[in-house]
N, C-alpha and C positions, 0 to 999 in steps of 0.2 A: 711440703706441699705448696704449691704457687697458687694465688687467688684465683678461683674461677670467673672470668669476665662476665659482667651482667647479662643474660641472654644465653651464654654459652652451653650447651649442653653436648656433651661427647656421645659419639656412636662408638657400636663394636667395632673392635679392631681386627677381628677374625672371624670364621664363620665357621661353623662344624658340619658335619655330612649326616645324613639322616635326620629324622625327626619328621613331625607331621604338623599340620594348620588343623587344629582341634577347633569345633564349634563351641564355641562358650556359651555359658548357659549362668551368668553372673549376675542374676536377678536380686542378690541382697548387697550388690554394689555400695548402694546408697542407704541401705539399711545399719541405721546408728545401731552399734553395740548396745545390747540390754542386757543388766545386771539380773541373772535368775534370783528368786527368792531362796533362802537359804533351805537346803533339802532337809528332808527328816533324817537321813543317813547318809553317810557315804562309805564307799568301800575302799580301801587304798592299797594295792597290791605293791608287794615288796620289788618287784620286778617292771618299772617303767623306764628301762633304758637299755643300751645295748650293753651288756657285761654279766657281772654277777649279781643275784639276787640279793638285798638287804636281810637281815634278821630282825624280827619285831623286836622292840626295845620296850615296848607297853606288854601289858596283861589285860585278860577281861576285868572290868571293875574299875580299869584306873579313869581317872579324871584327866583330861587333855585339852589343852587351848590350841587356838590358831597359829600355824607357824612353829609348833612343837617338835621336834625329830621324834618319830615312831618306829622309825626304822634305819638301819644303817649296816656297813660292812666296813672290815678293815681291808678288802681284797681292793688291788688297784682301779679297776674297770668298774666304778660303781660310784653311786651319789646317794645321799640321805633322802630319806621321803618324811614328808612333815605333813602333820594335819591339817586339813582344809578347814574343818571346823572345830567350833568346842564343844566338847559335850564328855560321853562315857564309852569306854572302849564296850563294846556288847561281843566280839566275837575276834577272835585268833586262829582262822584257818583258811584251807586254799580257796581258790576261786577262781572260777574260768575268765580268760581275759578273751577281747576280740577277736584274735587269732586263734581261739579254740584252744589254746593251751593253760595249762595251771599254775599258779603261783599261789606264795604263802599273802595272806592279806590279813588288814587290820581293819575292822566295821566299827565307825564311830556313829553312836547316836547324838543327833545333835541337841545342844539345850535352847538351840534358836538365838543366841546370843552373842555368837562370833567374838568371845573375848580372845584378846591377841594374848600371846606367850610374853611372860615377863620380861624372859632373855631376848627380845628382839632389839636391837640396837643396829644403828649403821656400822659398818666395818671399817677398822681402821686399816688404810692402806699407805705403806710406805716404799714398795717396790711391785716387782712383779711376782716375786714369792708369796708375798702376804695376799696379793692379789688374788693370785693362783689357788691359796688355801682359802680364801673368802668365797671364791665362786665355787669351791666343791661345796660347801657349808650351805650356798645358795639352792643345792639340789637342783639347777639347772641342765636341762639337757636340750639338744636341737629340736627348735620350736616347729619346724619344718615339716617335721614327720619321722626324720631318721631315729632319733632318740639316743644320739652320741653324746657322752658326757661332754659339756664344754669345756669344762676345767683343764681336760688333756687336750681337747684339740688347740686350746690358748697355750698351753703350757709347752711347747716348741723346744725342742734341743738347742743348743746355742750352736751347734753346726750346721744348723737348716734356718739362717737368718732371715726374717719376714720383712719383706717390704712393701708389701700389698696388703690391705684388708677390703675383701669385697663384701658390701653387704648385698645379700640376695634378697630384692624385693620384687621379684619376676611374677611369682605366683601364676605359673602358665597351667597348672591344673582346672581343668572347666568346673564351674560351680563355687569353688572355693573364694573366699574373698577377705578372710581374718588380716593376711597381710596388707592388702589394701587401706581397709578400715582402720588398722595400724598406722599407717602412713598419713590417713588423713585426721585421727583422732588423736594421736599422741607422737607427732613429728617432733616437737621439743624433745620429748625422751629419746626419739632415734638420733638427734644432732649430739645431745648429751653423752648417749652411750658411744657414738662414735670418736668424739672430743678423748673422752677417758680413755677407750681402749688404745686411741693412738701416743697418748701421751705415758700410759702406765707401758705399753709393749715397745714402745719407739719404733712404731710403723709411721714411714714418710707419706704413702700414697694410702687415701682411701677413695673408695669408688662405690656409690652406690648405684645400684642397676636395676632397671625397672623397664619391662616390656613397654613397647610405644603404644600400649591401648590402654593405660592409666594416665592421661595427659593430668587429670585434677591431683593426683598423687605427685606428679613428677613438679607440678607447678607448687603445689605447698612448700616441698622440702627446698626445691630452689629457691624460693622466697627467703625463708628462713636463712640458708647458706649465703645469700647475697646480703643479707642484712646483718648478720652475725659478725661484727667487727674485732671483736674480743681477743680471739687467737691469732689473728694476722694472716690467718688461711681459710680455706674452706675446703670442703669435699668437694670432690668432683661426682658428677651425677650423668650417667650414661643409659641411654635409651637403647632397647636391645630389640630386635624383631620378634613380634608375638607368634613364637614357632615352639611347638612342644617337642623336648623336654628342656627349653632354656634355664630353667631352672637348676638343673643338675649341676652339682659342683664340678665335675671336670668341664661340662659344656660353658658354664659360668667363667671360670678360670680362661677357658679359652676366648671367648667372645671379650670377656674386657681387658686381657692384656697379651692375648695372643700366644701365652704360653701352652705347650701341650704337656699334661701330667702323664707320664708313662705308664704302663699295664703296671698293675701292684703297688703303684705310689700314691701317695696323697699329694693335696695341693701344698700343704708344707715343703715338700721335694722342690717346688720350682717357686717358691717365696713367696706363696700365698695363703691367706686363712680366709674362709668363704664363711660366714656367719649369716644365718636368716634374721630378716628386719625385726621382728619380734623379741627374738634373744638379744639383739642388740638395746631394742628397747627395756627390755627387761634388766638387764645390767644396770641402764642409767637409772633406774629407780632404784634398786637393790643397793647401787653404792649411795643411796640419799637416804634408805628408810631401813635395811635390813632384813626386809620383808622377804622371805624365801619364795619359792615358786610352787603357789598352794593353789591358784586359779589359772585359766586361760580362755581365751576366747576361740569361738567353735563357730563355724558355720554350718547352719541346720536348714536343708534345702532337698528338691528333688519333688515330681510331680503328686506324690503322695502326701507332702506335707502342707498342713492347711495355713500355716504362717509363717513361711520362711524367712528366717532372719539371723542375724551374726547375735549370739550370746556368751556374756562372760559366767563362767560356771566354775564353780570349787571342783577340783581335782578330785576322783571318786565319785561324782554324781552318776547316778546311773543312768544309761542312754534311755531309759524309759522316762524318767523323769524329765528330761531335756525335750523330748520330742511333745510331753504332754503341755510342757510350759508353751510350746509352739503352737498349741491350738489340736494336738494330736493328727492320726493319718485321716485323709478324706478319703482312702480308699485301701483296700487291703494289699500292703506292700507287695511286691513279687521278690524284691531284692533292695536288702539295708546295706549301707558300708559305712565303716567308718575310715575317714579318709575320702580321696577322691576318685572317681570312676577310672583313672588312669592306674593308679598306684594304690587305691584302698583296699580294704579289707572285708569280704563279705562276712555278715553277722548274722546268726540263726536265733538270738535271745537278746531282746533289749534290756535285758537285767544285768548286761556287763556292765563296769565300770568305766567312766570316761579319763583316760590318761594323759600325761603331759604332752606325749608328742599326738594326740590325737587332734587335729585340725578341721575337722568336720564330720557331720552324721547327715549321710543321705539316704533316701527312701525313694524307689520308682517303682511305679506299676508294672504289670505284664506288659503293655502296650507303651511303653517309655520308648522314645525314639534313641536312649541311649543304649538300651541294652538290643543285640543283636542275635538272631537265632542261629543255631551252629549247624553250619551245611558241610559237604565235600570238599574237600582242599582241590583248588583248580590248580594247583603250582604256578601262581601267576608270579611269585617272587616279591610280592609288594612287601612282605612283611622284613625282607633282606633290604630291601632299599630305603625304608623307614628306619631301620636298625642305627643309633649315632654309633655303635661300636664295631658296625659292619660284621655282624654276626649272622647266622643262618637257622632261624629260629625252627623250620620244618627240619632241617637236621638233628639239630639237637633234641627236639622233642622225640625224633628217632630212636635215637640213643640212650635217652633219657628212660622210654619205655623198655629199652633193652635192658636196663641196669647195667650199662657198659660207662663204668667211671673214666677209664683209661681213654677212651675216644672222645668223651665230655671235655677231658682236661684239653685235649687237642685242639678241638672247635672253638676253644677260648671261652667259656661258660662263666670261668671266675671275673670278667670283663663286663658280664652283664648286669647292669642298672634296674632291671624290673621296671623299667620306665614305663611299658605298656604301648609304646609306639605300632610294635609288632602287630598285637592284638587289635588295637584301634585301625590300622589300615587293612586288616584281614577283609577280605568280602564273604569271606566263608563263617566268620564269627568265631575262629579257633580262641579257646581261653589260652594264647599262647604264654602269658604270663606264668599262669599256673605250671606249665611245663618246664618255665626258665628255672623256677623255684624248685620243682620235681630235680630237675637234674641237678640241682646245688645239692641239696639233698643226696642223692645217690653219691658223689664226689665225697661230701662230709662223710658219711656213712663207711664209705671205703677207706678213707684214711682214717679214719677211727678204729679199724679192724687190723691197722698195720700196726 
């Protein structure tokens, strides 16, 4: 990497199609992250990642400590789950997740002491293999929302050489500000993670990509990059137009490098790795301390929340406890979301636990401008124009309701990112993302029968 000239900031090299200009409500942007008091108990589901659920490794009555493994699996697509508080295991049973699914879980009654597990030590990294092994032990999954195990993403095969690491700090969802606060509050961790990843993985080009509506974050990272002379080179900072879904992996790769990820392929197939900025910062801290992923920052906002803020929360804390810490509700919420309004999941019970990949809890009243009443489709075609992948959502809806898996495949449902651009642009307020998910479910069930 060549050193970035002081004052020089890169611009996007390509522009994708579709997308929408969303109305931002980032009222917590200047809200410094506050750590929540230790909860009385946490419920830690064994499925907090894309892949295979873990199996509990503890039983009722066991004493556990912060950072101790309480669930693991020998399957490939899985990462361990760690205790986020110290205390006593009071339950090992199924629990309901925010998406309505059930999974086995371990409930720990806290002793309030947050005593660390004696086995927590910084990992010894000698090469890529030892780094990947350590990363799996850390329990890291994509903190941007996808929940994909990080060790798998970074363990690219030798026949797919990676020349570019893209640090995703776009955070284009309305309301959510956790990545912005990461840039402001933990910029040195971000830079440390960048340099460690570049050195361990042998990556020559690193780009931190940020939407241009976050000038303070750009300024902070730029100042550190310019002053850091220890490595002889610096990361490249790139500003992107504030257009949703700029933060989607494939969109990010196109904007930052001009490379188009083919259908059915991953960024690694075009020489890129995309990591959320929070994940990069975590890797830096983990390499220094050995402390696994046991807490995360979450934005709590919406017109029903008394004190919107960014909160650092132990994994497994109930949504109710988080809302109560923020002053509770000012009005009866009409809709509560886990995640942002574009891609988040509606929840009906605040007793569900916070997972590793949950980056926001939002609560809206019935009169909120974010929610639109559903009316008849006027066939305006705006959903098609907004789709970054060029799909026709109304057509997909039709075949999803008809349970026509073969036609859905031909319509290209597999490339849908569920970004929500179609629903946002729909003047009739159609829940098109839900129909996209229904369509994928139709195709999945049809494939399972064969």
